[in-house]
C-alpha positions as CSV (number, residue, x, y, z in Angstrom):
1,X,78.5,124.3,107.2
2,X,82.1,123.3,107.9
3,X,84.4,120.3,108.5
4,X,86.6,119.8,111.3
5,X,89.0,116.7,112.7
6,X,88.6,115.0,115.9
7,X,93.0,115.4,117.8
8,X,92.3,114.1,120.8
9,X,90.5,110.4,121.3
10,X,88.1,110.6,123.0
11,X,85.1,107.1,124.1
12,X,83.1,109.0,121.5
13,X,85.4,109.5,118.5
14,X,88.3,108.2,117.1
15,X,91.9,109.9,116.8
16,X,91.7,112.1,113.3
17,X,87.7,111.1,112.7
18,X,87.0,114.4,109.9
19,X,83.1,115.4,110.4
20,X,81.5,118.0,108.3
21,X,78.5,120.2,110.8
22,X,76.7,123.1,111.3
23,X,79.0,126.5,111.6
24,X,77.9,126.5,114.8
25,X,78.2,122.9,116.8
26,X,81.9,123.6,114.3
27,X,82.5,126.6,116.7
28,X,81.5,124.7,120.2
29,X,83.5,121.9,119.5
30,X,87.0,123.9,118.5
31,X,86.5,125.7,121.3
32,X,86.3,122.6,123.6
33,X,90.5,122.3,121.9
34,X,89.1,118.8,120.6
35,X,88.7,119.0,117.6
36,X,90.4,121.5,114.4
37,X,88.8,122.8,111.5
38,X,89.8,120.8,108.2
39,X,89.5,121.7,104.3
40,X,86.2,120.3,102.7
41,X,88.5,118.3,100.1
42,X,89.9,116.4,103.4
43,X,86.3,115.9,104.3
44,X,85.9,114.5,100.6
45,X,88.8,112.6,100.2
46,X,87.7,110.7,103.5
47,X,84.4,109.7,102.0
48,X,85.4,108.6,98.9
49,X,88.1,105.7,101.0
50,X,85.4,104.5,103.5
51,X,83.2,104.0,100.0
52,X,85.8,101.8,98.3
53,X,86.2,99.8,101.6
54,X,82.8,99.3,102.4
55,X,82.4,97.5,97.9
56,X,86.0,95.9,98.5
57,X,84.2,94.7,101.9
58,X,81.2,93.1,100.0
59,X,82.5,91.8,97.4
60,X,84.8,89.4,100.2
61,X,81.7,88.6,102.0
62,X,79.9,87.5,98.8
63,X,83.1,85.7,97.8
64,X,83.6,83.9,100.5
65,X,79.7,82.7,100.5
66,X,80.6,80.9,97.3
67,X,83.2,78.9,98.9
68,X,81.4,78.1,101.4
69,X,78.9,76.6,99.5
70,X,81.4,74.6,97.6
71,X,82.4,73.2,100.1
72,X,79.0,71.7,101.7
73,X,78.7,69.9,98.3
74,X,81.4,68.3,98.3
75,X,81.0,66.6,101.4
76,X,76.9,66.2,100.1
77,X,75.9,63.0,100.0
78,X,74.4,62.1,96.4
79,X,70.7,62.4,98.0
80,X,71.2,65.6,99.3
81,X,72.6,66.6,95.9
82,X,69.9,65.8,94.0
83,X,67.0,67.7,97.1
84,X,69.1,70.5,96.2
85,X,69.1,70.4,92.8
86,X,64.7,69.9,92.8
87,X,64.9,73.0,95.3
88,X,66.9,75.0,92.9
89,X,64.0,75.2,90.2
């Protein structure tokens, strides 16, 4: 397994994208001139950064959902609030 980084942007890849692939596939891509070899530590650093971004995004979504629910309750009539309480029980 080899780690390679794109040095040119194409329709399929972004500039600076780092992937881990088989030796044979890496050789072919590097020969093409669009990719270069990079250390595995570069690939690991990118993956950990992506995981932390995903966690942050999911936390932001849950906070936004709570705010939306709160806003709906404030604008709802007393009758609607009672019906919602019954549904939650």
